[in-house]
Every structure is written in structure tokens, then in C-alpha cells.
Backbone as JSON Lines, residues from 0, in Angstrom:
{"i":0,"aa":"M","n":[94.96,133.05,94.06],"ca":[95.81,132.34,93.21],"c":[94.87,131.46,92.33]}
{"i":1,"aa":"R","n":[95.03,131.6,90.99],"ca":[94.3,130.71,90.06],"c":[95.06,129.4,89.71]}
{"i":2,"aa":"Y","n":[94.44,128.3,89.91],"ca":[94.99,127.0,89.6],"c":[94.65,126.49,88.28]}
{"i":3,"aa":"L","n":[95.45,125.67,87.75],"ca":[95.23,125.14,86.37],"c":[94.07,124.01,86.28]}
{"i":4,"aa":"V","n":[93.94,123.23,87.32],"ca":[93.15,122.05,87.2],"c":[91.67,122.59,87.47]}
{"i":5,"aa":"P","n":[90.75,122.69,86.44],"ca":[89.4,123.17,86.72],"c":[88.6,122.16,87.48]}
{"i":6,"aa":"A","n":[87.55,122.59,88.07],"ca":[86.72,121.55,88.83],"c":[86.04,120.51,88.04]}
{"i":7,"aa":"E","n":[85.83,120.86,86.73],"ca":[85.08,119.77,85.94],"c":[86.1,118.65,85.41]}
{"i":8,"aa":"K","n":[87.31,118.7,85.69],"ca":[88.2,117.48,85.49],"c":[87.78,116.32,86.33]}
{"i":9,"aa":"K","n":[87.99,115.17,85.86],"ca":[87.54,113.91,86.41],"c":[88.69,113.32,87.46]}
{"i":10,"aa":"L","n":[88.36,113.38,88.78],"ca":[89.41,112.85,89.71],"c":[89.35,111.27,89.55]}
{"i":11,"aa":"T","n":[90.56,110.77,89.29],"ca":[90.6,109.34,89.05],"c":[91.43,108.52,90.04]}
{"i":12,"aa":"F","n":[92.31,109.16,90.85],"ca":[93.26,108.48,91.62],"c":[93.9,109.44,92.68]}
{"i":13,"aa":"E","n":[94.22,108.74,93.74],"ca":[95.12,109.62,94.79],"c":[96.22,108.77,95.3]}
{"i":14,"aa":"L","n":[97.32,109.23,95.51],"ca":[98.59,108.66,95.93],"c":[99.23,109.5,97.1]}
{"i":15,"aa":"R","n":[99.66,108.8,98.2],"ca":[100.35,109.46,99.23],"c":[101.88,109.11,99.17]}
{"i":16,"aa":"V","n":[102.6,110.11,99.35],"ca":[104.08,109.87,99.21],"c":[104.69,110.57,100.53]}
{"i":17,"aa":"Q","n":[105.69,109.77,101.15],"ca":[106.44,110.4,102.28],"c":[107.37,111.43,101.81]}
{"i":18,"aa":"L","n":[107.49,112.61,102.49],"ca":[108.53,113.58,102.13],"c":[109.69,113.25,102.96]}
{"i":19,"aa":"R","n":[110.77,113.0,102.37],"ca":[111.99,112.51,103.03],"c":[113.07,113.62,103.26]}
{"i":20,"aa":"W","n":[113.69,113.58,104.37],"ca":[114.68,114.63,104.6],"c":[115.72,114.61,103.61]}
{"i":21,"aa":"G","n":[116.2,113.53,103.05],"ca":[117.19,113.38,102.08],"c":[116.72,114.08,100.73]}
{"i":22,"aa":"D","n":[115.44,114.22,100.49],"ca":[114.93,114.82,99.27],"c":[115.08,116.32,99.24]}
{"i":23,"aa":"M","n":[115.41,116.86,100.37],"ca":[115.63,118.37,100.46],"c":[117.0,118.87,99.87]}
{"i":24,"aa":"D","n":[116.97,119.95,99.34],"ca":[118.2,120.49,98.68],"c":[118.98,121.54,99.56]}
{"i":25,"aa":"A","n":[119.85,122.19,99.09],"ca":[120.63,123.13,99.79],"c":[119.75,124.32,100.23]}
{"i":26,"aa":"M","n":[118.67,124.55,99.59],"ca":[117.71,125.59,99.93],"c":[116.81,125.29,101.09]}
{"i":27,"aa":"G","n":[116.78,124.02,101.43],"ca":[116.07,123.6,102.63],"c":[114.66,123.17,102.37]}
{"i":28,"aa":"H","n":[114.35,122.94,100.96],"ca":[113.05,122.54,100.48],"c":[113.24,121.23,99.59]}
{"i":29,"aa":"I","n":[112.16,120.6,99.34],"ca":[112.22,119.46,98.42],"c":[112.56,119.91,97.11]}
{"i":30,"aa":"N","n":[113.52,119.29,96.56],"ca":[114.16,119.62,95.29],"c":[113.13,119.6,94.19]}
{"i":31,"aa":"N","n":[113.15,120.6,93.28],"ca":[112.07,120.61,92.16],"c":[112.06,119.31,91.32]}
{"i":32,"aa":"T","n":[113.01,118.62,91.21],"ca":[112.98,117.4,90.4],"c":[112.12,116.3,91.07]}
{"i":33,"aa":"L","n":[111.96,116.42,92.29],"ca":[111.17,115.4,93.12],"c":[109.62,115.72,92.76]}
{"i":34,"aa":"Y","n":[109.2,116.94,92.6],"ca":[107.88,117.33,92.17],"c":[107.47,116.44,90.91]}
{"i":35,"aa":"F","n":[108.36,116.42,90.06],"ca":[108.16,115.69,88.72],"c":[107.98,114.16,89.08]}
{"i":36,"aa":"R","n":[108.85,113.79,90.01],"ca":[108.73,112.33,90.36],"c":[107.33,112.02,91.0]}
{"i":37,"aa":"Y","n":[106.9,112.94,91.91],"ca":[105.53,112.66,92.44],"c":[104.55,112.56,91.36]}
{"i":38,"aa":"L","n":[104.58,113.54,90.41],"ca":[103.69,113.43,89.27],"c":[103.65,112.28,88.52]}
{"i":39,"aa":"E","n":[104.93,111.82,88.3],"ca":[105.16,110.52,87.55],"c":[104.61,109.43,88.29]}
{"i":40,"aa":"M","n":[104.83,109.34,89.56],"ca":[104.38,108.1,90.35],"c":[102.78,108.11,90.33]}
{"i":41,"aa":"A","n":[102.23,109.28,90.54],"ca":[100.71,109.3,90.45],"c":[100.16,108.82,89.12]}
{"i":42,"aa":"R","n":[100.81,109.36,88.04],"ca":[100.4,108.97,86.73],"c":[100.57,107.4,86.34]}
{"i":43,"aa":"V","n":[101.7,106.89,86.69],"ca":[102.16,105.57,86.37],"c":[101.3,104.68,87.37]}
{"i":44,"aa":"D","n":[101.11,105.02,88.5],"ca":[100.31,104.1,89.43],"c":[98.9,104.04,88.97]}
{"i":45,"aa":"W","n":[98.33,105.25,88.6],"ca":[96.92,105.27,88.05],"c":[96.86,104.35,86.87]}
{"i":46,"aa":"L","n":[97.81,104.57,85.81],"ca":[97.7,103.62,84.66],"c":[97.8,102.07,85.03]}
{"i":47,"aa":"A","n":[98.63,101.8,86.06],"ca":[98.66,100.41,86.49],"c":[97.43,99.99,87.07]}
{"i":48,"aa":"S","n":[96.64,100.92,87.85],"ca":[95.47,100.6,88.48],"c":[94.29,100.3,87.51]}
{"i":49,"aa":"I","n":[94.42,100.83,86.24],"ca":[93.5,100.61,85.39],"c":[93.84,99.4,84.4]}
{"i":50,"aa":"G","n":[95.03,98.82,84.6],"ca":[95.5,97.74,83.73],"c":[96.1,98.25,82.55]}
{"i":51,"aa":"A","n":[96.71,99.42,82.55],"ca":[97.34,99.95,81.37],"c":[98.78,100.61,81.62]}
{"i":52,"aa":"P","n":[99.59,99.82,82.25],"ca":[100.9,100.33,82.53],"c":[101.66,100.59,81.35]}
{"i":53,"aa":"P","n":[102.76,101.42,81.49],"ca":[103.75,101.45,80.35],"c":[104.25,100.03,79.78]}
{"i":54,"aa":"N","n":[104.31,100.09,78.46],"ca":[104.77,98.65,77.91],"c":[105.86,98.96,76.89]}
{"i":55,"aa":"P","n":[107.13,98.98,77.36],"ca":[108.18,99.27,76.49],"c":[108.3,98.54,75.17]}
{"i":56,"aa":"G","n":[107.85,97.33,75.09],"ca":[107.94,96.59,73.9],"c":[106.73,96.43,73.05]}
{"i":57,"aa":"G","n":[105.62,97.02,73.64],"ca":[104.32,96.91,72.93],"c":[103.56,98.2,72.77]}
{"i":58,"aa":"Q","n":[102.26,98.03,72.99],"ca":[101.4,99.28,72.91],"c":[101.06,99.67,74.32]}
{"i":59,"aa":"G","n":[101.1,101.08,74.46],"ca":[100.76,101.56,75.78],"c":[100.95,103.03,75.87]}
{"i":60,"aa":"P","n":[100.92,103.64,77.02],"ca":[101.12,105.1,77.2],"c":[102.48,105.49,77.22]}
{"i":61,"aa":"V","n":[102.7,106.74,76.65],"ca":[103.94,107.54,76.73],"c":[103.52,108.99,77.0]}
{"i":62,"aa":"I","n":[104.35,109.82,77.57],"ca":[104.09,111.22,77.56],"c":[104.82,111.9,76.49]}
{"i":63,"aa":"V","n":[104.22,113.05,76.1],"ca":[104.75,113.79,75.1],"c":[105.15,115.23,75.56]}
{"i":64,"aa":"N","n":[104.72,115.59,76.77],"ca":[105.08,116.88,77.37],"c":[104.7,116.64,78.89]}
{"i":65,"aa":"A","n":[105.5,117.38,79.64],"ca":[105.2,117.52,81.21],"c":[105.47,118.8,81.58]}
{"i":66,"aa":"F","n":[104.78,119.21,82.62],"ca":[104.98,120.6,83.1],"c":[104.54,120.57,84.7]}
{"i":67,"aa":"C","n":[105.09,121.53,85.39],"ca":[104.8,121.67,86.95],"c":[104.93,123.11,87.21]}
{"i":68,"aa":"N","n":[103.87,123.46,87.83],"ca":[103.9,124.96,88.54],"c":[104.05,124.77,90.02]}
{"i":69,"aa":"F","n":[104.99,125.61,90.52],"ca":[105.36,125.49,91.91],"c":[104.76,126.72,92.65]}
{"i":70,"aa":"Y","n":[103.97,126.4,93.64],"ca":[103.27,127.51,94.39],"c":[103.82,127.78,95.73]}
{"i":71,"aa":"R","n":[104.17,126.72,96.48],"ca":[104.62,126.73,97.83],"c":[105.84,125.8,97.98]}
{"i":72,"aa":"Q","n":[106.59,125.9,98.99],"ca":[107.83,125.02,99.12],"c":[107.36,123.76,100.07]}
{"i":73,"aa":"L","n":[107.62,122.61,99.53],"ca":[107.37,121.38,100.34],"c":[108.7,121.15,101.17]}
{"i":74,"aa":"K","n":[108.43,120.86,102.38],"ca":[109.54,120.43,103.29],"c":[109.26,119.21,104.03]}
{"i":75,"aa":"A","n":[110.31,118.5,104.37],"ca":[110.2,117.24,105.04],"c":[110.32,117.59,106.57]}
{"i":76,"aa":"P","n":[109.78,116.9,107.43],"ca":[109.05,115.68,107.31],"c":[107.63,115.94,106.93]}
{"i":77,"aa":"G","n":[106.93,114.96,106.39],"ca":[105.46,115.09,106.08],"c":[105.04,114.14,105.02]}
{"i":78,"aa":"E","n":[103.94,114.25,104.47],"ca":[103.43,113.47,103.42],"c":[102.69,114.29,102.46]}
{"i":79,"aa":"V","n":[102.85,113.98,101.24],"ca":[102.3,114.67,100.11],"c":[101.14,113.85,99.57]}
{"i":80,"aa":"L","n":[99.96,114.48,99.18],"ca":[98.86,113.84,98.55],"c":[98.87,114.27,97.14]}
{"i":81,"aa":"A","n":[99.04,113.28,96.21],"ca":[98.85,113.62,94.83],"c":[97.47,113.25,94.3]}
{"i":82,"aa":"K","n":[96.77,114.13,93.82],"ca":[95.41,113.87,93.21],"c":[95.48,114.04,91.67]}
{"i":83,"aa":"H","n":[95.05,112.84,91.1],"ca":[95.25,112.68,89.62],"c":[93.94,112.87,88.95]}
{"i":84,"aa":"Y","n":[93.95,113.68,87.85],"ca":[92.73,113.96,87.12],"c":[92.98,113.65,85.66]}
{"i":85,"aa":"V","n":[91.94,113.38,84.87],"ca":[92.17,113.15,83.43],"c":[91.13,113.97,82.61]}
{"i":86,"aa":"S","n":[91.37,114.33,81.46],"ca":[90.44,115.22,80.67],"c":[90.85,115.06,79.23]}
{"i":87,"aa":"D","n":[90.0,115.64,78.33],"ca":[90.2,115.85,76.89],"c":[90.71,114.58,76.14]}
{"i":88,"aa":"P","n":[89.98,113.7,76.15],"ca":[90.43,112.53,75.31],"c":[90.39,112.89,73.81]}
{"i":89,"aa":"G","n":[91.33,112.54,73.06],"ca":[91.4,112.72,71.73],"c":[91.43,111.35,70.95]}
{"i":90,"aa":"R","n":[91.75,111.31,69.73],"ca":[91.81,110.04,69.13],"c":[92.97,109.12,69.62]}
{"i":91,"aa":"T","n":[94.19,109.77,69.89],"ca":[95.22,108.9,70.41],"c":[95.79,109.45,71.77]}
{"i":92,"aa":"S","n":[95.25,110.51,72.37],"ca":[95.82,111.09,73.57],"c":[94.79,111.56,74.58]}
{"i":93,"aa":"F","n":[95.14,111.86,75.71],"ca":[94.42,112.58,76.79],"c":[95.36,113.32,77.59]}
{"i":94,"aa":"E","n":[94.87,114.16,78.44],"ca":[95.49,115.01,79.41],"c":[95.42,114.44,80.83]}
{"i":95,"aa":"T","n":[96.53,114.49,81.49],"ca":[96.62,114.23,82.96],"c":[96.87,115.36,83.79]}
{"i":96,"aa":"W","n":[96.32,115.58,84.8],"ca":[96.54,116.77,85.67],"c":[96.71,116.28,87.12]}
{"i":97,"aa":"I","n":[97.63,116.82,87.79],"ca":[97.91,116.34,89.18],"c":[98.12,117.54,90.15]}
{"i":98,"aa":"T","n":[97.47,117.56,91.21],"ca":[97.79,118.51,92.25],"c":[98.55,117.86,93.39]}
{"i":99,"aa":"L","n":[99.39,118.65,94.1],"ca":[100.19,118.16,95.12],"c":[99.88,119.09,96.31]}
{"i":100,"aa":"E","n":[99.43,118.42,97.43],"ca":[99.08,119.08,98.7],"c":[99.68,118.28,99.94]}
{"i":101,"aa":"R","n":[99.95,118.88,101.0],"ca":[100.4,118.18,102.14],"c":[99.09,117.52,102.81]}
{"i":102,"aa":"T","n":[99.3,116.28,103.38],"ca":[98.21,115.72,104.04],"c":[97.75,116.38,105.36]}
{"i":103,"aa":"D","n":[98.74,117.22,105.95],"ca":[98.23,117.97,107.12],"c":[97.87,119.29,106.87]}
{"i":104,"aa":"E","n":[97.74,119.62,105.49],"ca":[97.12,120.9,105.08],"c":[96.04,120.6,103.92]}
{"i":105,"aa":"P","n":[95.03,119.86,104.2],"ca":[94.15,119.52,103.0],"c":[93.63,120.73,102.25]}
{"i":106,"aa":"G","n":[93.6,120.6,100.95],"ca":[93.16,121.7,100.05],"c":[94.11,122.77,99.83]}
{"i":107,"aa":"V","n":[95.3,122.81,100.43],"ca":[96.34,123.75,100.11],"c":[97.2,123.15,99.0]}
{"i":108,"aa":"I","n":[97.06,123.78,97.87],"ca":[97.86,123.28,96.64],"c":[99.32,123.75,96.69]}
{"i":109,"aa":"Y","n":[100.23,122.83,96.82],"ca":[101.68,123.2,96.82],"c":[102.27,123.32,95.42]}
{"i":110,"aa":"A","n":[101.64,122.54,94.5],"ca":[102.1,122.5,93.14],"c":[101.08,121.84,92.39]}
{"i":111,"aa":"E","n":[101.13,121.98,91.04],"ca":[100.26,121.26,90.11],"c":[100.99,121.08,88.8]}
{"i":112,"aa":"G","n":[100.61,120.01,88.09],"ca":[101.4,119.69,86.84],"c":[100.55,118.76,86.14]}
{"i":113,"aa":"G","n":[101.19,118.21,85.03],"ca":[100.4,117.34,84.26],"c":[101.17,116.99,83.06]}
{"i":114,"aa":"A","n":[100.5,116.14,82.18],"ca":[101.19,115.6,80.99],"c":[100.19,115.31,79.93]}
{"i":115,"aa":"T","n":[100.58,115.42,78.63],"ca":[99.82,114.86,77.56],"c":[100.32,113.39,77.49]}
{"i":116,"aa":"T","n":[99.2,112.58,77.5],"ca":[99.55,111.04,77.49],"c":[99.11,110.6,76.1]}
{"i":117,"aa":"L","n":[100.0,109.94,75.37],"ca":[99.87,109.49,74.04],"c":[99.85,107.9,74.02]}
{"i":118,"aa":"W","n":[98.88,107.35,73.37],"ca":[98.87,105.94,73.21],"c":[99.84,105.51,71.89]}
{"i":119,"aa":"F","n":[100.7,104.67,72.18],"ca":[101.92,104.41,71.33],"c":[102.13,103.02,71.07]}
{"i":120,"aa":"D","n":[102.56,102.71,69.84],"ca":[102.98,101.38,69.43],"c":[104.49,101.47,69.32]}
{"i":121,"aa":"A","n":[105.25,100.72,70.21],"ca":[106.67,100.7,70.2],"c":[107.23,100.03,68.91]}
{"i":122,"aa":"K","n":[106.47,99.03,68.36],"ca":[107.06,98.35,67.23],"c":[107.09,99.19,66.01]}
{"i":123,"aa":"T","n":[106.03,99.95,65.8],"ca":[105.89,100.86,64.59],"c":[106.46,102.29,64.87]}
{"i":124,"aa":"D","n":[106.59,102.61,66.18],"ca":[107.15,103.89,66.52],"c":[106.09,105.0,66.22]}
{"i":125,"aa":"K","n":[104.82,104.68,66.32],"ca":[103.69,105.69,65.88],"c":[102.64,105.72,66.95]}
{"i":126,"aa":"A","n":[101.9,106.81,66.99],"ca":[100.69,106.92,67.86],"c":[99.71,105.97,67.3]}
{"i":127,"aa":"I","n":[98.79,105.41,68.2],"ca":[97.61,104.67,67.71],"c":[96.47,105.13,68.56]}
{"i":128,"aa":"G","n":[95.33,104.68,68.13],"ca":[94.04,105.06,68.87],"c":[93.98,104.54,70.21]}
{"i":129,"aa":"L","n":[93.35,105.3,71.1],"ca":[93.21,104.97,72.46],"c":[92.31,103.66,72.66]}
{"i":130,"aa":"P","n":[92.67,102.63,73.31],"ca":[91.88,101.45,73.62],"c":[90.5,101.93,74.13]}
{"i":131,"aa":"D","n":[89.42,101.32,73.69],"ca":[88.02,101.69,74.17],"c":[87.92,101.82,75.68]}
{"i":132,"aa":"R","n":[88.55,100.84,76.46],"ca":[88.31,100.89,77.88],"c":[89.02,102.09,78.44]}
{"i":133,"aa":"V","n":[90.15,102.54,77.85],"ca":[90.77,103.77,78.41],"c":[90.08,104.97,78.02]}
{"i":134,"aa":"R","n":[89.51,105.02,76.84],"ca":[88.69,106.15,76.38],"c":[87.59,106.34,77.31]}
{"i":135,"aa":"E","n":[86.89,105.22,77.67],"ca":[85.68,105.31,78.58],"c":[86.14,105.91,80.01]}
{"i":136,"aa":"L","n":[87.34,105.59,80.52],"ca":[87.78,106.03,81.79],"c":[88.18,107.5,81.73]}
{"i":137,"aa":"V","n":[88.65,108.04,80.6],"ca":[89.08,109.5,80.61],"c":[88.02,110.36,79.94]}
{"i":138,"aa":"S","n":[86.84,109.81,79.53],"ca":[85.84,110.72,79.03],"c":[84.91,111.24,80.22]}
């Protein structure tokens, strides 16, 4: 199986999330919407860890697309490890990539996804240049 996150992407953050029984759906696996939640949690927690959390009234990151490819079914109980990567800085944006694996199966990718993250000014409703400190981290 070929995965989307190439080895040359820069690993920046890891997050562990408990798989809960209540997150499973009628098919007996973690509902697909939760995979997007895990991706969001890793992305937002990474942004907070670098001092750049979303800022609804000012300048900060927003996503302009999001995707997830599902390879295996996650089931509770257990714990998922989200590995967050960054790449491709542009003038106003960069790419985030996240793989999801179970902690009891290291290296087995259950899903992967990502988003294009845009630096945005809420007051002008327009994209703005990436701050230098963020550009350094994603380069």
C-alpha cells in the first residue's frame, strides 16, 4: 500500500487519543467523522504548541481544505497515535499531514489525512503572509 506522507516531510508533533466505545458506530468501528476530529486535534494542538493557535478575531491559521484516506478500521478500546508533519510553505500557506496508528501496532497506518493551512486576517477577511517564526518551523 502506498501512503501519501513521504518520508521527507518534517515530523513536528505527536498526540495520543483514547479510542472510546461510544465513538463506534453501528458498523462496529470508530465513525469516520472521528478520524477528522483526531486530525483536527493534532493540527490545533501543534499550532498551540508553537504559539500560533487559531485566533477568531485576529490573525492566525485557518484551513482551506481537509482530506482523510481510510486504510483500516479503528475499534475501541485502544489508543490512537496521531503523527503530525508539515511541508510546502508558500507565501501565505503550508501543508499539514497526519498519520493515525494504534499505539499497540506501531507503524501500522490506519488512516492519513491533512489540510492546507492558510494564514488569515479575520478583520480584512484576506490571506496574509506567514509569520517568519511559522515559516521557519514549516520549512
